[in-house]
Every structure is written in structure tokens, then in C-alpha cells.
N, C-alpha and C positions, 0 to 999 in steps of 0.2 A: 212615201210622198204622194200628195194629191195635187193635181193641177186643177186650178179653178179659173173661171173667166168671169169678168164683169162686162156687162153690156148696158148701154144707155139708149133711151129712145127720146127723140125730140122732133118737133115739127119744124119744117123749113119752109119759109115763104119767100117768094121772089119780089113781092112788092107789098107796101103797107095796105093797099086796097083789098088784099086777100084775107086780111085779118078780120075777125068779128069786130064790130063797131066798138065795144068797150075796150078791146085790146089796142085797136087803132088809136083811140082817143088817149089811152095811157101812153103810147109811144110819143104822141104829139106833146103830151105833158112833160115827158122826159126831155124833149127838145127845148121846151120852155125853161125847164130847170137849169139847162146849161147857161142861161143868161146870168146866173148867180156865181158862175165859176170864177175863181181867182187863180189863174194859171199863167202868170207872167213869165215863168221860167221854162216850162215845157211847151207852152202854147197849145196844149192838148186839153180841150174842154170836155168834161163828162157831166152828164145829167142823169138823175135817177128820179123816178116817180113811183110812189107806192099807192096802190088802190086798196083801201081798207074794206072790210065787209060791209060797213055802213055806206060805202060809196065815197067817203072822204078821200081826197088826194093829198099826200105829203110829198115834199120835194127835197132833193139833196143835189149838191154840185161839188165838184172837187175843189179843195182849198189848199193851195200851196203856200209854202213859207220859205223864206231864204234859208232857214235852218231846216233842210229837207225832211228830217224825220218828224217835224212838227206839223206837217200837212195831213190831210185826210181825204180819202176817196169819196166820191159822190154817194156810192152805195151805203157806206158806213154813216155819213151825215144823215141820210134819210132814215136808216134803220135805228140809229141811236135816238133820233127825234121820236120815232114811233115807240120805242121801249120806255123812253123817259116820259112821254106825254099821252100815249094812246094804246097802251098794251092791252087794254080790255077790249079793243076793237081789232080783231085779227086781220093780218095782212092777207089779202086775196092774191095779189100779184104785184110784181115789181118790174118796171121797164127801165132799161139802161141804154143810153146812146152816147156817142162821142163825136167830136169834130175837131179838126185842125186845119189851118190855112196852109200848112207846110207840105202836106201830101193828101192824096185822096184815099179815104178808107173804103175798102171794097168788100170787107167782111165784118161781122159783128165783133165788138171788143168784149172780151170775157172779164169778169171780175177777178181780182187778184186773190191769192190764197187767204189773206187776212180778212177780206170782205166775205169770202165763202164761209169762213169760220164764224163770222158774225151772223150771216144768213142762218147757219145751223143753230146758233144760240136762239135766234128769234123764232125759228120754227119749234124749238123745244119749249120756249116760253109760251107759245100759243097753242102747242099740242097738235099741230098740223103743218103739212108742207105748204109752201106758197109757189105759185107759178112764177117763172122767170122768163122775161122776154128780152132778148138782146137784139137791138134795133140798129142796123146799119142803114143810114139814110139813102145811100146810093148802092146798096147791095142787098144781100139776103137778111132775113130775120129769122132768128132761132127762138123757139119756145119749148120749155120743158117744165116739169113739175118737180119741185123739190131740189135742195142743194145737193143731195147725194148723187144726182146726175153729173155734177161737176167734181165733187170731192167724195168719192165712194168710201174712203178711209178717213172720214173726218174724225177729229179729236172730240170725244165727248166722254165724260166720266161722271155717272150719276152719284158716285160716292163722294164727290166734292161738294155736294149741296149742304 
């Protein structure tokens, strides 16, 4: 038997003003994306903004449905928009933020496993990792590069192509 260890590295910021200007702006775009959230059941709004290599910004917000499995997370809304319409323009960075009136968020909200798997597919499509910024508006901001920081044993099988 061999024991192995996986470590991740990420940057932690205490305030949005500590971020480089392009990342700060992308976080503010993610806040704007929340305005499109349809979340009458959870009352938990999530916004995602993608910055493409060209500088174009794409948006996504969570979309709930009374038939719960029919909804979709903000991250996947944005990423599926990219792969359907802009796949030749690689994703440089995605920023994700959330808000609810029901309690105060004091740490970043992380993407769910399904969204992380879609991140992995998008990174595979474009042949490179994307930066990920998780923006807590009243708390810390975490930034890392690549989905493997979140999902080190992601599912990917090249023979399925």
C-alpha cells in the first residue's frame, strides 16, 4: 500500500478591492447576473459571470422550477451558453456569487459536484484550465485555477469520444 496526499492552492482575499481590476469587475458582473435568478422556492440567488479570452462577458443565474430536478445552477447556465455559442473563445475566468435575504453569507459558496463536472468538460473542450473566483460579498473571496482544485478525482474518460 502507498499513502498519497492531494493538496490544493488558492488565493484568499478579504475584500473585493484587493483583487486585480479585471477580477474585481468580473465579481461585480456576477452580482449583476443574480438579477436574472428565478429562485422563488429557495430564495437563494446565485450569479455567475464568465470572462472569455476576447474580453466578452457571459452571464448565468440559477433557475428553479417547482419540479425541483428541472432547475439549473447559475454556473451551468453560463457554461452551457459558452459551449453552445462561444466555444471557440476560451474561458479565462468564472466568478460566482450568491445572496439570500434569509441569512447572511459569510464565506464563499462553492459550486456543486454537477457544476464542477461541467467545469471539467469545458476545460477539456478548450484545452486549458480556467480561473475560478468565489465571491462572498460580505466575506472572503477565494480564487484558484482549474477545476481539479475542487474535484481532484473528476470523472473523465477519453475513450468515450
